[in-house]
C-alpha positions in Angstrom: 0.0 0.0 0.0 1.2 3.5 -0.8 1.8 5.7 2.3 -1.3 7.2 3.8 0.0 10.7 3.2 0.7 9.9 -0.5 -2.9 8.6 -0.9 -4.3 11.8 0.7 -2.2 14.0 -1.5 -3.3 12.3 -4.7 -6.9 11.5 -4.0 -7.9 13.8 -1.1 -9.0 12.5 2.3 -12.3 11.1 1.2 -10.8 9.6 -1.9 -8.0 8.0 0.1 -10.5 6.4 2.5 -12.5 5.0 -0.4 -9.4 3.3 -1.7 -8.5 1.3 1.4 -10.0 -2.1 2.1 -9.7 -2.9 5.8 -10.2 -1.1 9.1 -6.5 -1.0 9.9 -5.7 0.9 6.6 -8.7 3.2 7.2 -7.3 4.0 10.7 -4.0 4.9 9.1 -5.7 7.2 6.6 -7.6 8.9 9.5 -4.3 9.3 11.4 -2.6 10.9 8.4 -5.6 13.1 7.8 -5.3 14.5 11.3 -1.7 15.4 10.6 -2.1 16.4 6.9 -1.9 20.2 6.3 -1.6 21.0 10.0 0.8 23.8 11.1 4.1 22.4 12.3 4.6 23.0 16.0 8.0 22.2 17.4 8.2 20.6 20.7 11.0 19.0 22.8 11.5 16.1 25.2 14.3 14.9 27.4 16.4 12.2 25.7 15.7 9.7 28.5 12.0 9.7 27.7 12.9 8.7 24.1 14.2 5.4 25.4 11.9 4.6 28.4 8.6 6.4 29.2 5.6 6.2 31.4 3.4 3.1 31.7 0.7 2.8 29.1 -2.0 1.9 31.6 -2.8 2.6 35.2 -0.7 0.5 37.5 -2.6 -2.0 39.7 -2.3 0.2 42.8 -1.5 3.9 43.5 1.4 2.8 45.7 3.3 0.9 43.1 6.6 2.1 41.8 7.3 2.1 38.0 10.8 0.6 37.3 12.0 0.0 33.8 15.4 -1.3 32.7 15.9 -2.0 29.0 18.4 -4.9 28.5 21.6 -3.9 26.7 20.8 -0.3 27.0 22.4 2.2 29.4 19.2 3.9 30.5 16.9 2.9 33.4 13.9 4.8 34.8 12.2 4.7 38.2 9.0 6.7 39.0 7.7 6.8 42.5 4.1 7.9 43.3 3.6 10.8 45.7 1.0 12.9 47.5 -0.4 16.4 47.4 -2.1 18.4 50.1 -5.3 19.9 48.6 -7.6 22.1 50.7 -5.8 21.0 53.8 -6.2 17.3 53.1 -3.5 14.9 51.9 -4.2 12.9 48.7 -2.1 10.0 47.4 -1.6 9.8 43.6 -0.2 7.0 41.5 2.3 7.1 38.7 1.3 9.0 35.6 0.5 6.9 32.6 -1.1 6.9 29.1 -1.3 9.4 26.3 -2.5 12.3 28.5 0.4 11.9 30.9 2.8 12.0 27.9 1.2 15.1 26.4 1.4 17.0 29.6 5.1 16.2 30.0 5.8 17.2 26.4 4.0 20.5 26.9 5.8 21.4 30.1 9.2 20.5 28.6 8.6 22.5 25.5 7.4 25.6 27.2 10.4 25.5 29.6 12.9 25.3 26.9 11.2 27.8 24.6 11.2 30.5 27.4 14.6 29.4 28.8 13.0 29.2 32.2 11.9 26.5 34.5 8.9 28.7 35.4 6.2 27.6 32.9 3.1 29.9 32.5 -0.1 28.0 31.9 -3.7 28.7 31.0 -6.1 29.4 33.8 -8.6 26.7 33.1 -8.8 23.1 31.9 -10.7 24.4 28.8 -7.8 26.6 27.6 -5.3 23.8 28.4 -7.2 21.2 26.4 -7.5 23.7 23.5 -3.7 24.3 23.5 -3.1 20.6 23.4 -5.5 20.1 20.5 -7.9 17.7 22.3 -11.6 17.9 23.1 -12.4 19.8 26.2 -15.1 17.7 27.7 -16.1 14.4 29.3 -13.5 11.7 29.8 -10.6 13.7 28.2 -11.1 16.4 30.8 -11.0 13.9 33.7 -8.0 12.1 32.3 -5.9 15.2 31.8 -6.8 16.5 35.3 -5.8 13.2 36.9 -2.5 12.9 35.0 -1.6 16.5 35.9 -2.0 15.6 39.6 0.1 12.5 39.2 2.9 14.4 37.5 2.8 17.1 40.2 3.1 14.5 42.9 5.6 11.9 41.5 9.4 11.7 41.8 11.6 10.2 39.1 15.1 9.0 38.6 17.0 8.3 35.3 20.1 6.2 35.6 22.6 6.1 32.8 25.0 3.2 33.3 27.8 4.4 31.0 31.3 4.5 32.5 33.0 7.6 33.9 36.4 7.2 35.5 35.9 3.5 35.4 32.6 3.6 37.3 29.0 3.6 36.4 27.7 7.1 36.1 24.3 8.3 37.5 23.5 11.2 35.3 20.1 12.1 36.7 19.5 12.4 40.4 16.3 11.5 42.1 14.0 14.4 42.0 10.4 15.6 41.3 9.4 16.9 37.8 7.3 19.7 39.2 8.8 21.6 42.2 5.8 23.9 42.9 2.8 25.6 41.4 0.5 22.9 40.1 -2.0 23.3 42.8 -5.7 22.4 42.4 -8.7 24.2 43.6 -12.4 23.3 43.4 -13.3 21.8 40.0 -16.8 21.8 38.5 -16.8 18.9 36.1 -20.1 19.9 34.6 -18.5 23.1 33.1 -14.7 22.7 32.4 -14.5 26.2 31.0 -15.2 27.6 34.5 -12.8 25.3 36.4 -9.3 26.3 37.4 -6.8 23.4 37.0 -3.7 25.1 38.5 -2.2 28.4 39.4 -0.8 30.6 36.7 2.7 29.1 36.8 4.4 25.8 37.3 8.0 25.5 38.4 9.9 22.6 37.1 12.5 21.1 39.5 16.0 22.5 38.9 17.5 19.0 38.3 15.0 18.0 35.7 15.2 21.4 33.9 19.0 21.4 33.7 19.0 17.9 32.3 16.4 18.9 29.7 18.5 21.8 28.6 21.6 19.5 28.2 19.8 16.7 26.3 16.8 18.0 24.4 15.3 16.0 21.5 13.1 18.0 19.0 9.8 16.6 17.9 6.6 17.9 16.2 3.8 18.4 18.7 1.2 18.3 15.9 2.5 14.9 15.0 2.0 13.7 18.6 -1.5 15.2 18.6 -2.4 13.2 15.5 -1.5 9.9 17.2 -2.8 11.0 20.6 -5.1 7.9 20.8 -2.1 5.5 21.1 0.5 6.0 23.8 2.5 3.2 22.1 2.5 5.1 18.8 3.7 8.3 20.7 6.6 6.3 22.2 7.6 4.8 18.8 7.5 8.2 17.1 9.6 9.9 19.8 12.1 6.9 19.7 12.4 7.3 15.9 13.0 11.0 16.3 15.8 10.2 18.7 17.4 7.4 16.9 17.2 8.0 13.1 18.8 11.5 13.0 22.1 10.2 14.5 22.4 6.8 12.8 25.5 6.3 10.7 24.3 3.2 8.9 21.7 0.5 8.6 20.7 -0.8 12.1 18.7 -3.9 12.8 16.7 -4.1 16.1 15.3 -7.5 16.9 11.8 -8.3 18.1 13.1 -9.3 21.6 14.8 -6.0 22.1 11.7 -4.1 20.9 9.5 -6.1 23.2 11.7 -5.4 26.2 11.7 -1.7 25.4 8.1 -1.0 24.3 6.0 -4.0 25.5 7.4 -5.6 28.7 3.8 -6.6 29.6 3.8 -9.1 26.8 5.1 -12.5 27.8 5.3 -13.7 24.2 6.9 -11.8 21.4 4.3 -13.0 18.9 1.6 -11.2 20.9 3.7 -8.0 20.9 4.4 -7.9 17.1 0.9 -6.8 15.8 0.4 -3.9 18.3 3.9 -2.7 17.7 3.7 -2.8 13.9 0.4 -0.9 14.1 2.0 1.7 16.3 5.0 1.9 14.0 2.7 2.5 11.0 0.9 5.3 12.9 4.2 6.9 13.7 5.3 6.7 10.1 2.1 8.5 9.1 3.4 11.6 10.9 7.1 11.1 10.3 7.2 10.7 6.6 11.0 11.2 6.3 11.7 8.2 8.5 13.3 5.3 6.7 12.2 2.1 8.4 11.5 -1.5 7.2 10.3 -4.6 9.0 11.3 -8.2 8.5 10.8 -11.5 10.3 13.5 -10.7 12.8 12.6 -7.2 13.7 12.9 -3.6 12.5 15.5 -2.1 10.2 16.4 1.6 10.8 18.2 3.7 8.3 19.8 7.2 8.6 17.0 9.6 8.0 16.3 13.4 8.1 15.3 14.6 11.6 11.7 14.8 12.6 12.4 18.5 13.0 15.0 20.1 10.8 17.8 21.6 13.0 17.2 25.1 11.5 13.5 24.9 12.3 14.3 23.8 15.8 16.7 26.8 16.1 14.2 29.4 14.7 10.9 28.2 16.3 11.7 26.7 19.6 14.8 28.4 20.7 15.2 31.8 18.9 18.5 33.4 19.7 18.5 37.1 20.5 22.2 37.5 20.8 25.5 35.6 20.4 25.4 34.0 23.8 22.0 32.3 23.5 23.0 31.2 20.0 26.2 29.5 21.4 24.2 27.9 24.1 21.8 26.5 21.5 24.6 25.1 19.4 26.0 23.4 22.4 22.6 21.8 23.2 22.1 20.7 19.6 25.5 19.0 19.7 24.5 17.3 22.9 21.5 15.8 21.0 23.7 14.6 18.3 26.2 13.1 20.7 
């Protein structure tokens, strides 16, 4: 089958839908249609989240810790649940998860790097927040984003990089919160999200998280993520491709076992993992057209590809330089991404 974007360009959205035979292909056309002709919006994420991210589903209990180690990879992630005191009462929150948790993290990181400040200014209501993120403002989406914001505000995380430094394993990211202060919740009236305050006017990211983000940013397209919002696995695959493909020096084969360990540890059998991963990969390729990726019986083949966001675009849109010093700092950060 020709790529979903190619079909849309040639036949239009309705014509492309009419030319596909099964529900999977139709879903890919719908995904490409959400992305097609949208304005490119540059975002950023910390490089560690390109390798290991949040759980896809709610953990069995709010007290559970999320621990992920990818075999043969130097990065590991631990997220601990936490608590917030709201209206004088302590509330326990579990680990953030799913698509909504990922979108909130992406937005916070993007705004912090764009303004070169760990103080992130936010909309005053859930309604404006949902509009900024390109999602519907009512019903279950409203509740999901509100809950994930609380979980992100309460949790603590730790990235561990096991590369060697002076002959010893190096811990690059210390145990810290993502949000230091500011994401405080008042009374919420679910029947009218437009009148409900989700948080105060600003959120302050923790100093450790913010400094690591500045050292190791990975550019992505937020409008691409919004187009695949319904699948947290597709979001993870897209961000992984954005991280890997731009720095590859040659053809790279990644086996199914490695892919399962990284993206689907909940699957005990690799054959159960293949179909959902391939579907997520196809969705990611609908919004990352420049990506050069093939599949075979043994896994996925990656080829050097243009970046998801051209370096010049990243420079101009996300981190505009007003003088020589900021430009130098940006060059250093871009080199860190490549390295």
